[in-house]
C-alpha positions in Angstrom: -4.9 3.2 14.2 -3.8 -0.5 14.4 -0.6 -2.5 14.5 0.5 -5.2 12.0 3.1 -7.9 11.8 4.1 -10.4 9.1 6.8 -13.1 8.7 7.9 -14.9 5.6 10.6 -17.6 6.2 12.4 -20.3 4.2 11.9 -22.8 7.0 9.3 -22.7 9.9 10.2 -20.2 12.6 8.7 -19.4 16.0 7.1 -16.0 16.4 6.8 -15.8 20.2 8.8 -12.5 20.4 6.6 -10.8 17.9 3.4 -11.9 19.7 4.9 -10.8 23.0 5.4 -7.3 21.5 1.9 -7.3 20.0 0.4 -8.2 23.4 2.1 -5.2 25.0 0.8 -2.9 22.2 -2.7 -4.4 22.6 -3.2 -2.5 25.8 -3.7 0.5 23.6 -4.9 -1.4 20.4 -7.5 -3.4 22.3 -10.4 -3.8 19.8 -9.7 -7.4 18.7 -7.2 -9.2 16.7 -6.8 -11.4 13.6 -4.2 -13.8 12.2 -3.7 -15.4 8.8 -1.5 -18.6 8.9 -0.5 -20.2 5.6 0.3 -23.8 4.8 1.3 -23.5 1.2 -1.6 -21.8 -0.7 -4.2 -22.5 2.1 -4.8 -19.9 4.8 -6.2 -20.4 8.3 -7.9 -17.2 9.4 -8.6 -16.6 13.1 -10.2 -13.5 14.5 -11.3 -12.6 18.0 -12.8 -9.5 19.7 -11.0 -10.1 23.0 -8.0 -7.8 23.4 -4.8 -9.6 22.4 -3.2 -8.8 25.7 -5.8 -10.8 27.6 -6.7 -13.5 25.1 -5.5 -17.0 25.8 -5.8 -18.0 22.2 -3.6 -15.2 21.0 -1.0 -16.2 23.5 -1.2 -19.8 22.5 -0.6 -19.0 18.8 2.5 -17.0 19.7 3.8 -19.6 22.1 3.0 -22.8 20.1 3.1 -22.0 16.4 6.0 -22.4 13.9 5.3 -20.9 10.5 6.8 -20.1 7.2 4.2 -17.3 6.6 1.9 -15.5 8.9 0.2 -12.1 9.1 -1.1 -10.6 12.4 -3.2 -7.6 13.2 -4.3 -5.9 16.4 -7.1 -3.3 16.0 -7.7 0.1 17.5 -11.1 1.0 16.0 -11.2 4.3 14.2 -14.0 3.5 11.7 -16.6 0.9 12.5 -17.7 -0.8 15.6 -15.8 -3.5 17.5 -17.5 -6.4 15.5 -16.3 -9.6 13.8 -17.2 -8.1 10.4 -14.8 -5.2 11.0 -11.9 -7.4 12.2 -8.8 -7.9 10.0 -7.6 -9.8 8.0 -10.0 -9.7 5.1 -9.5 -12.7 2.8 -10.4 -13.6 -0.8 -8.7 -15.2 -3.7 -6.0 -16.7 -1.4 -4.9 -13.2 -0.3 -5.0 -11.9 3.3 -5.3 -8.1 3.5 -4.7 -5.8 6.5 -4.7 -2.0 6.9 -3.2 0.3 9.5 -4.6 3.8 9.0 -7.7 5.9 8.4 -9.2 7.3 5.2 -9.8 11.1 5.3 -13.5 12.2 5.2 -14.5 8.5 4.8 -18.1 8.9 6.0 -18.7 11.8 3.6 -17.0 10.0 0.7 -18.1 6.4 1.4 -20.6 6.3 -1.5 -18.1 7.7 -4.0 -15.5 5.2 -2.9 -17.9 2.3 -3.1 -18.8 3.3 -6.6 -15.2 2.6 -7.6 -15.6 -1.0 -6.4 -16.8 -3.6 -9.0 -20.3 -4.8 -8.3 -19.1 -8.4 -7.7 -16.9 -7.2 -4.8 -19.2 -4.5 -3.6 -21.8 -7.2 -2.9 -19.4 -9.0 -0.6 -18.9 -6.0 1.8 -20.1 -7.0 5.3 -18.7 -4.5 7.7 -18.5 -0.7 8.1 -14.8 0.0 7.7 -12.8 2.0 5.3 -10.3 -0.9 5.3 -12.8 -3.3 3.8 -13.6 -0.8 1.1 -9.8 -0.6 0.3 -9.8 -4.4 0.0 -12.8 -4.2 -2.4 -10.8 -1.8 -4.5 -7.8 -4.0 -4.4 -9.8 -7.0 -5.6 -11.4 -4.9 -8.3 -8.0 -3.9 -9.7 -6.7 -7.5 -9.4 -9.7 -9.0 -11.2 -8.0 -9.5 -14.6 -4.9 -11.2 -13.0 -5.5 -15.0 -12.9 -2.5 -15.9 -10.6 -1.3 -12.7 -8.9 2.5 -12.3 -8.5 4.0 -9.9 -6.0 4.4 -7.3 -8.7 0.7 -7.5 -9.5 -0.2 -7.1 -5.9 2.2 -4.1 -5.7 0.7 -2.4 -8.7 -2.9 -2.9 -7.4 -2.1 -1.6 -4.0 -0.5 1.5 -5.5 -3.6 2.0 -7.6 -5.8 1.7 -4.5 -3.8 4.5 -2.9 -4.2 6.7 -6.0 -7.9 6.2 -5.9 -8.2 6.9 -2.2 -6.1 10.1 -2.8 -8.4 11.2 -5.6 -11.7 10.4 -3.8 -11.0 11.1 -0.1 -8.0 13.4 0.2 -8.1 17.2 -0.1 -5.0 18.9 -1.7 -3.0 20.7 0.9 -4.4 18.8 3.8 -3.2 15.8 5.7 -3.5 12.6 3.5 -5.2 9.4 4.3 -3.0 6.9 6.2 -2.5 3.8 4.0 -0.3 1.2 5.4 -1.4 -2.0 3.7 -0.2 -5.6 4.2 -1.0 -8.4 1.8 0.2 -12.0 1.9 -0.6 -15.2 0.1 1.7 -17.7 1.9 4.6 -17.2 -0.6 5.1 -13.5 -0.5 4.2 -10.4 1.5 3.7 -6.9 0.1 3.4 -3.9 2.3 3.0 -0.1 1.8 3.8 2.8 4.0 1.9 6.1 4.0 1.1 8.0 7.2 2.1 5.3 9.7 5.4 3.8 10.7 6.7 0.5 9.1 9.8 -1.5 9.7 11.5 -4.5 8.1 14.2 -7.0 9.3 15.9 -9.9 7.6 18.2 -12.7 8.7 19.0 -16.2 7.7 16.2 -16.4 5.1 13.6 -14.9 7.4 11.8 -11.6 6.6 9.8 -9.6 9.2 7.6 -6.6 8.5 6.0 -4.8 11.5 4.4 -1.5 12.4 7.0 -1.1 15.2 10.4 -2.7 16.1 8.8 -5.4 18.2 11.9 -6.7 19.9 15.2 -4.8 20.5 17.6 -7.6 19.5 16.6 -7.5 15.8 18.3 -5.2 13.2 15.2 -3.3 12.1 15.2 -0.8 9.2 12.5 1.8 8.9 10.7 1.9 5.5 10.6 5.4 4.1 7.3 7.2 3.6 5.6 6.5 0.3 7.5 3.3 -0.3 6.5 -0.3 -0.8 8.1 -3.5 0.4 8.1 -7.0 -1.2 9.3 -10.1 0.7 9.4 -13.4 -1.1 11.5 -16.5 -0.8 14.8 -16.3 1.3 15.9 -12.9 -0.2 16.1 -9.7 1.7 13.0 -7.4 1.4 12.9 -5.2 -1.7 12.0 -1.6 -0.8 11.0 0.7 -3.7 9.2 4.1 -4.0 5.5 3.8 -4.6 5.9 6.0 -7.7 7.7 3.1 -9.3 4.4 1.2 -9.4 2.3 3.9 -11.1 
């Protein structure tokens, strides 16, 4: 189980309150952190295995950075060791990808899940996690889209969830937890299944977070099996995942 945060803003904003909340949560989610900061189409990816609550660099990012678009992840390892190759975000094609959750029966179903990934992307797998395999599936389904729009990302994330459900889940049992967060500097797309997810919006700034990170914000909980799209200055669009089948 992990925690995630993302911001998409019309003008650069400070994210100190969010990082303060993440540092508090990192006492439990202490298996490293990762950040994707965007300047237009270019992402700066930083990861670290030091717990965020005791990492000077994590604190410095929160205290010093103004950004229009950023994704942050603090990890509580459920699958895979505490290792740089298992640290989120995963990044390819200008897209940063994060996961909060665990795939059911992953070790037993790993080979079957990897068989669903295109050989091109299967060859890029470095770590041990179920999350990286979900990213490989996402890239596989996105392969024919030259310049992905938010709707393309949404459709591909929904398809990943259907594949995981088919390969890993057992009817009548608890489902895999599949909260995904994807950003490209211009938009953010997130899914909710099995973990909490919240959004907030004000003055052209959209926040998405696993928890309501500071009490002064007007947070709204995303319903189970729904998807969120944040782009431009507009409020987040929340739709059922079934709309993307």
